[in-house]
C-alpha positions as CSV (number, residue, x, y, z in Angstrom):
1,M,-6.4,21.7,7.3
2,N,-3.3,22.9,5.0
3,N,-3.2,22.0,1.5
4,E,0.1,20.0,2.3
5,S,-1.6,17.5,4.4
6,I,-4.7,17.1,1.8
7,S,-2.0,16.0,-0.8
8,K,-0.7,13.4,1.2
9,L,-4.2,12.2,2.3
10,I,-5.5,11.9,-1.2
11,P,-3.4,9.2,-2.4
12,I,-3.3,7.4,0.8
13,I,-7.1,6.9,0.8
14,I,-7.3,6.1,-3.0
15,L,-4.6,3.2,-2.5
16,L,-6.5,2.0,0.2
17,T,-9.7,2.0,-1.4
18,L,-9.2,0.6,-4.6
19,G,-6.8,-2.2,-2.6
20,I,-10.2,-2.7,-0.8
21,I,-11.9,-3.1,-3.7
22,E,-9.9,-5.4,-5.4
23,S,-9.4,-7.9,-2.7
24,L,-12.9,-8.2,-1.8
25,G,-14.3,-8.3,-5.6
26,G,-11.7,-10.8,-6.2
27,L,-12.7,-12.8,-3.0
28,Y,-16.6,-13.0,-3.4
29,F,-16.7,-13.0,-7.6
30,N,-14.0,-15.6,-8.4
31,D,-14.6,-19.3,-6.9
32,K,-11.0,-19.9,-7.2
33,R,-9.8,-18.2,-4.5
34,T,-9.9,-18.7,-0.5
35,K,-10.0,-16.5,2.4
36,N,-6.5,-16.8,2.7
37,D,-6.0,-14.9,-0.3
38,L,-7.6,-12.0,1.5
39,T,-5.1,-11.9,3.9
40,I,-2.2,-12.3,1.5
41,E,-3.4,-9.0,-0.1
42,L,-4.3,-7.1,2.6
43,I,-0.7,-7.8,4.5
44,S,0.9,-6.8,0.9
45,L,-1.2,-3.7,0.7
46,T,0.0,-2.6,4.3
47,V,3.5,-3.8,3.7
48,L,4.4,-1.5,0.5
49,P,4.0,1.9,2.0
50,T,5.1,0.7,5.8
51,L,8.4,-0.5,5.2
52,I,9.5,-1.3,1.5
53,Q,8.6,2.3,0.7
54,P,10.5,3.7,3.8
55,A,13.6,1.4,3.5
56,I,14.0,2.8,-0.2
57,L,14.3,5.8,0.9
58,L,16.3,5.3,3.8
59,F,18.7,3.1,1.0
60,V,18.6,6.2,-0.9
61,L,19.4,8.7,1.5
62,F,22.4,6.9,2.9
63,I,24.2,6.7,-0.6
64,M,23.4,10.2,-1.5
65,D,25.4,10.8,2.1
66,M,28.2,8.4,1.0
67,W,28.8,10.9,-2.4
């Protein structure tokens, strides 16, 4: 693997690891949470990098192209 691929994989791995730790820790160590909370957290964890960030990038590129 080249350095560019590694530099892209490291933040992804860290984000996924911390998100999973947070969702599992909150699910099993906080009695007030339900399993639906785990589902919501996992969906939120995947929506940000797959939908929201690319949408922001496309919006910025579109605005920059107009000016």
